[in-house]
N, C-alpha and C positions, 0 to 999 in steps of 0.2 A: 504494499500499499503506500501511497504518497500522502504526505502531511504537508501543509502550507501555512505560513505565518508572514503577516505583513507588519513591517514597523515603520510606516510612514503615514502621514495625514493625506488621504486622497480627498478630502473635504467633498464628501458624496451629498450634495444638497440636491434639492429638486430639480435644477436644471441638468445637474450632472447625472441624475439617475434617469432622466428623460433620455439625454445624450446616449447613455450606456444602453438603454433599451433600443433606440435607434440602430447602434451598432450591432447589437444581437440580431436584431431583424435583418438588417443587411447581410450578415454572415449566414443566417439561416436561408435567405433568398439565394445567396451565393451558391450555397450547397445544393438546394433544390433545383436551381436553373441548369445544373450541369456544366456550367461554364469553367468552374474551378473544381477539379476532380480529387484533390488529395483527401477531402473529407471523406470520400467513400472507399479509399484504398484499403483500410483495415477490414471492412465488410467483404469487399471483393476479393481480397487475398487469399481466403481460404480455398477457393476454386483454384486459383493459381498454384498454389502449394501441391494441390492434387495432380495438377498437369505436370508440374516438374517431377514429382515422384514417378509418375508414369513414364515420362522421358528417361529417368535414370534407369529403369527397367529395359527400356528398348535400346539404349546406348550400350553396346557390348563393353566398351572401355569402362564404363560407370558400373555396370552390374558384374563384371568379373573381378572387381577390386584392383583394377590397374591403376586407377587414378589416385594419386596421392596429393598433388600440388594442383590447386584451383587459382587460376591467375586472373585477377580483373584488370583489364586494360581500359582506364577511364579517367577522367578528371572532375574536380569540383563535385557537383551534384551526382555525377556518375559514380562516385567513389567514397566521398566522406562519411555519409550516413552508414553505408555498409560497414566501412572500416571502424566507426564508433561502436556499432553493435557487436561486431567481431571482437574487438578488443575488450569490451565490457563483459562478454558472456564466454569467451572461448574456454575459459577454465572449467566450466561447468559442462562441457560436451565431451563425451567418451568417443573419440574418433582420432584416426592416424592422419586424417587429412588436414592440410594446412591451406589457408587463404593468403594469397600474395596481392599486393596492389603495385601496379605500374601506372603512376599519375603523372609524374613530372617528366620533361624532356631533358632532365639532368643526366648527361651521359655516364657519370660516376654512378648516380643511383640506379639507373638501368643496369648497367654492368655487374653491380654489386648484388641486386636482386636476382638476376638471371643465374647468377653462379650457384644460388641455392636450389635451383629449379631442374628437375630431371625431366627432359622432353618426353621421354618414353612414358612417363607417369603424371604427365601434365594435361590439363584441359584449359583453353584460353576463352575468356568471356570478353568480348568487345563491345563496349557500352558508350553509346553516344546519341542522345535524344535527336539531334539534327542529323546525325549520320555523317557528318564530315568535320568533326572537331580536328584541329589540325594536330594537337598533340596526341591524340588518340590514334589517329590514321597513321601518324608518323612511326608511333611504337608498334602498331600492328603490322605494318610493312617490315619493319626490323625484325619481329618475330618470325614471320614468314621466311625471311632470307636466313636468319641466324640458324634455324632448325631445318632448313630446306623442306618445308612444308609446301604441298601442292593441293589445290582444290579439285585436281583432277583425281586424286588419290582418294579412295573411299574412306580408308583408316584416318588419313589426316584430317579429312572433313570432320570426322567425329569429335576432332581435338577442338573445334571452335564452335561458340555459341555467339549469336549477336542480339544485343538488347538495344532496340531503337524504336523510334516512331515508325508505324507502318507506312510505307512508301518512301521513306527517306531514302538516300543514296546507300546507306549501309544495309538496309532492308532490301534494296534490289539487287545488290551485291549477293546477299544471303540467298535470296530467291533463285538467282541464276545458277548459284553453285550448289544448291540444295543443302545449305548450312542451316541447321537449327536457329530458329529465331523466337524471341519472346518480345512482345511490343509493350511500350510505355504508352499509356492513355494519352491522347492528344491534348487533353485538358489538365495534364500535370506537369508542371514545370520541374526541371532538373533538381533544383534545391529542395523541392517538397517530394521528390520521388522514392525516397528510401524504402517505403512499404510498397512499392510497385514491384516489377521485375527486377528492377535495378538491384534491389536488396535481398528479394525472396530467392530469386534463382541461385546467386552464389552461396548464400547462407543455407539454403536446403541441400545444395551439393556437399557441404561440409558438415551435414547432419545436425544443424541447429534445430532447436523447437520452435520453429517460425510461427506455427499456429498459436502458441502462448504469446508470443510477441505481438501478434495481430490482436488477439483477444484483449490484451492490456490496452492497446490503441483504440480498439473499438469501444471499449467499456468506457474510456475517457470521452470519446467523441459523443457518445451516447449520453454520458452523464452532463456534458457541457450543453448539449441541445435540449436536455431536459431541466435546463437553468438551475443546475446544482453546482455549477463552478463559477459563481458570480465573482468570487476573488480574482479570478483571472482578468475579467472585464475591468474591475475597479483598478487593477494594477496597469493595465493597457491604458485606461484613462489617466492615471497618474503620470505615466511615461510621456503621453502626448501632450499633456498640459504643462509639464515642467520641463520639457526638452530644451528650451533655451537656457534655464539654470542648471540642468543636470543633463548635458548631451552626451555623457559618456556612461555606458551600461556594462558593469563588471560581473562577469560569471566567476565565482570563486568556488571551485569543486574540491571537496575533500577526499580525493582518491586519484592516484596516478592514472588509474583505469579510465578516467573521464577525459584524457588529454584529447583524444579524437573526437570525442562527443563535443567537447568544447570548440573545436576547430569547425565542426557541422554547424554548430550554433553561430559562429563568426560569419560564416558564408551565408547562412539563412537570414540572420539579422541585417547584415551589411547590405547585401544585394537586394534585399526586399524593401528596406526601409530608406536607403539613402537615395532620395529623389527629389524632383521638382515638383512642388504641390500646384494646385490648379491657379494659385495667385502668383506664380513664378518664383516662388521662394524655395531655397535649398533647405531641405529637412532632413532628419534622420537622427540616429543614436548610434555612436560610435562603440562597437563591441570589443570588450577586452576579455581575454580568458586567462584564468589563474588556476594553479593546481595547489592545494593546501597539503601538508604544512610547509612545502617547499617555499612558495611566494610569501609567506609570512615573513621570511627574512629578507625580502626585497622590496616587492610593490606595496606591501601593506603601509610601510612608511609614508609612501605618497598619498595613498588613501586617507590616512588619519590625519597628517598635518600638511599635506599639500592642498591645493585648490578644491574647495568643497563643491565640485562639479560632477560628482560621479553617484550613481545608484549602484547598489550592491546586492547579488543574489548569492547566497550561500547554499550549497548543495552538499548534503551530508548523508552517509550510509550509517543507519544504527547498528546493524550487526553485519560485520565482515564475513563471519562464518569461519574465521581463522583464529583460533584461541592461542596463539603464541604470546609468550611474555617476556618481559625484561627480566632477564636473570637477577637472581639476589647475590650480586657480586659488588664488592666495594674495591675500587680501584685507588691507588695512590693519587693524591692531589685532586681526584675527581669525585670525592665523596660528598661534596655538597649538592650532589644530584641524587644522591641515594634514595631520597624519598620516593622516587618513581619505581624503586625495585619491587619485584614482583606483581606489577600491574600489567594488564594485557595491553599489547599495542592497540587493539581496537578502542580501549579506553583513552589512551594517550592521544590518538589523533582526533577523537570526537570532543576531549576536553580542550584540546588545541583549537578546534573549530568553534566550540562555544565561547571560548575566551576571545577569539577574533571577532565573532558576531556581537558579542557584549560591548567590546571596545568600539565598534563601529556605531552602534546604536548610541552609546554614551556620548559620542561626538556629533550626535544629531545628524548623522549621514543617512539618507533614505535606504533602508534595506529590507529584504525579505529572506525566507529561508524554505528550502524544500528539503524534507527528510524522506530518504527511501528506507523503509523497515529492513531491506536486505536487496542485493542485486539479483533479480530475476527477469526472465523474458518479459513477464507480464508488467513489471515496473517499468522496464527500459521502454516498452511499447507506449506506455501511458505517457512517459516523459517527453518521447518524440512528439506525440500529439499535443501536449501541453505547450510545447514551444512553436510548433507550427500554427496552432490556435492563437497564441499569444501575438506572434507575428502578424497574423491576418488582422487581429483586433487593432493593434496599434496602427497599421496601415489604414484602416477603416477611420480611426480617429483623426489621423494625420490627413486624410482625404486624398491619397495618392493611389497609383497602381501599384499594389504590392508585388505583383507577379511578372512585371516586365523587367528588362536590365538594359536600357538603352546605352547607359555609359560604358558597359561591358563591350558592347557592339562596337563603339568607336575605336577601341584598341585593336579590335579584329580587323577592321577595315584598314587601318594603318599597317598592321603587320602583312596583309596581302600585297599592299603596294610595294612594301620593302623587298619582297621576292618576285614581283611581277613587273616592276617598271624598267 
């Protein structure tokens, strides 16, 4: 389960309640219209899981145990969400399969990653919503050449899966060469696509409990539209109304396992909310992600005594399910910290979290906390939808198009010119 607490004054008066109600209705309409599809991914995902399981039975490489390495070739929304879920939950899955990600066109990273992969035990998932993402296409070509793979070879074709929009250039390539493809709904943007085929296919291939992930997400969506998650809307209202005074939004997660989840949040938040509003004003909230307790020893100083222009969300895990303890050992000259001896690391990191949260509150910095009772597929699914819904709500309050990314396209146009002029 997820537990929420807000420590800021949202000033929910009559006008604010009216605006919150308007935004809720707008999101409800957005969902029912079918224009924005991520709302329905959790519900629709169960059938997709069944289709992937059926595909696993039909692909001889997958059903005879030949595959150990599942390699995702994709960038941004095509990889970050999946990478986040994988890192959070991989210790709970009994499998010999491993998931790798080829995201960046950094030649050192590509070389280093591929050294870990055995081509004869690998399957490659090429993910691009548009079908022609330059980073993804370039790495795809390199994989074909490096491993001397051919679409004319039936066994080689079994080593590829395409995930893309139906009718895209990648989709047409897959159709022509009889490569298995799964499609992303046309009404789902890349950064909102983790619970589509983008995440479901690779996570199923490495034996994750994807249906529990989807159930957690579906339960949260249902709860939100049953008007049981009003705190989310109040938080979105506060963010939008106080954006000029608090333009920086800090996610402070107390577990290293959240590192990639934090990166997913940064893309979701930045790409969705950094926009020009209908009055021509630049709006948005700059996302910063931190990991506790590590960043207590660095960025916390800026939060506490630097400019008071930040809101902070603390995410904590109540029970890590790892009962290791600090040994009852006294070391010469280090005995002043012996008070921690015998306590569990679980208690140490959570008390550090509590101390940080209380310090932030004492400094009158707007803050809230999210507590997971433990890390489970169900909880992670719910947390994904919490942040997607929060992003949509803030976008509604800011009166922007949450789902486009024109600024990103400007850079793509310039890149094409650099190679074609």
